[in-house]
C-alpha positions as CSV (number, residue, x, y, z in Angstrom):
1,M,-118.8,-73.0,-13.8
2,T,-115.3,-71.8,-14.8
3,S,-114.2,-70.8,-18.3
4,S,-112.3,-74.1,-18.6
5,D,-115.6,-76.0,-18.0
6,F,-117.4,-74.2,-20.8
7,T,-118.5,-76.3,-23.8
8,L,-120.4,-75.4,-27.0
9,E,-122.6,-78.5,-26.6
10,G,-124.8,-76.8,-24.0
11,L,-125.7,-73.9,-26.2
12,D,-128.7,-73.7,-28.5
13,K,-128.6,-72.6,-32.1
14,S,-129.3,-68.9,-31.5
15,Q,-126.6,-68.7,-28.9
16,V,-124.0,-70.3,-31.2
17,E,-125.0,-67.9,-34.0
18,N,-124.6,-65.0,-31.6
19,L,-121.2,-66.2,-30.6
20,I,-120.1,-66.5,-34.2
21,A,-121.4,-63.0,-35.0
22,L,-119.5,-61.6,-32.0
23,A,-116.3,-63.4,-33.0
24,K,-116.6,-61.9,-36.5
25,E,-117.2,-58.4,-35.1
26,R,-114.2,-58.7,-32.8
27,R,-112.0,-59.9,-35.7
28,L,-113.1,-57.0,-37.8
29,Q,-112.4,-54.5,-35.0
30,R,-108.8,-56.0,-34.5
31,K,-108.2,-55.7,-38.3
32,Q,-109.4,-52.1,-38.3
33,K,-107.2,-51.2,-35.3
34,R,-104.2,-52.9,-37.0
35,D,-104.8,-51.1,-40.3
36,S,-105.0,-47.7,-38.6
37,S,-101.9,-48.2,-36.4
38,I,-99.6,-45.9,-38.4
39,P,-100.4,-42.3,-37.7
40,I,-100.8,-39.7,-40.4
41,V,-98.4,-36.8,-39.9
42,S,-98.2,-33.4,-41.6
43,R,-95.8,-33.0,-44.5
44,E,-95.1,-29.4,-43.5
45,G,-91.6,-29.0,-42.2
46,H,-89.1,-31.6,-40.9
47,L,-90.0,-35.3,-40.8
48,P,-87.9,-37.2,-38.3
49,L,-86.3,-40.5,-39.3
50,S,-87.3,-43.7,-37.5
51,F,-84.8,-45.6,-35.5
52,A,-84.5,-48.1,-38.4
53,Q,-83.9,-45.3,-40.9
54,R,-81.2,-43.8,-38.6
55,R,-79.6,-47.2,-38.2
56,L,-79.4,-47.7,-42.0
57,W,-78.0,-44.3,-42.5
58,L,-75.3,-44.9,-40.0
59,L,-74.4,-48.3,-41.6
60,A,-74.3,-46.6,-45.0
61,Q,-71.9,-44.0,-43.6
62,L,-69.6,-46.8,-42.1
63,D,-69.8,-49.3,-45.0
64,G,-70.2,-47.0,-48.0
65,V,-72.2,-48.1,-51.0
66,S,-73.3,-51.7,-50.4
67,A,-75.7,-54.3,-51.8
68,T,-76.4,-55.7,-48.4
69,Y,-80.0,-54.6,-48.3
70,H,-80.7,-55.3,-52.0
71,I,-81.9,-58.8,-52.6
72,P,-82.7,-59.3,-56.3
73,M,-85.2,-62.1,-56.8
74,A,-87.8,-63.1,-59.4
75,L,-90.7,-65.4,-59.0
76,H,-92.5,-67.3,-61.7
77,L,-96.1,-67.8,-60.7
78,H,-98.5,-70.4,-62.2
79,G,-102.3,-70.2,-62.5
80,A,-104.9,-67.5,-62.9
81,L,-104.2,-64.2,-61.3
82,D,-106.9,-63.0,-58.9
83,V,-106.8,-59.4,-60.0
84,P,-109.0,-57.9,-57.2
85,A,-106.9,-59.7,-54.5
86,W,-103.7,-58.4,-56.2
87,Q,-105.1,-54.9,-56.3
88,R,-106.1,-55.0,-52.6
89,S,-102.6,-56.2,-51.8
90,L,-101.0,-53.4,-53.7
91,D,-103.4,-50.8,-52.2
92,A,-102.4,-52.0,-48.7
93,L,-98.7,-51.9,-49.6
94,F,-99.0,-48.4,-51.0
95,A,-101.1,-47.1,-48.1
96,R,-98.5,-48.4,-45.6
97,H,-95.3,-47.2,-47.5
98,E,-95.8,-43.6,-48.5
99,A,-92.7,-43.5,-50.7
100,L,-94.4,-45.9,-53.1
């Protein structure tokens, strides 16, 4: 039997439950790996700029002061605010962007 011949119909209930649990565990592992992909570095001494930061610095030197990377925008949202979801989103944003 090849992987392309595999179907769920041949599995009993416990096997399906085990597969679902395994899939959830793998998804959680991928999320944890993705969340920890930015290394923490010491704040002692010089912090090197990323390639993108160097590029923006160079463009600023060539173009001078510019509004190119400033996009003002406002959104008007309707409905109830899910405060815990909003807080988790902000926490993730702040954890990823140290300057915030």
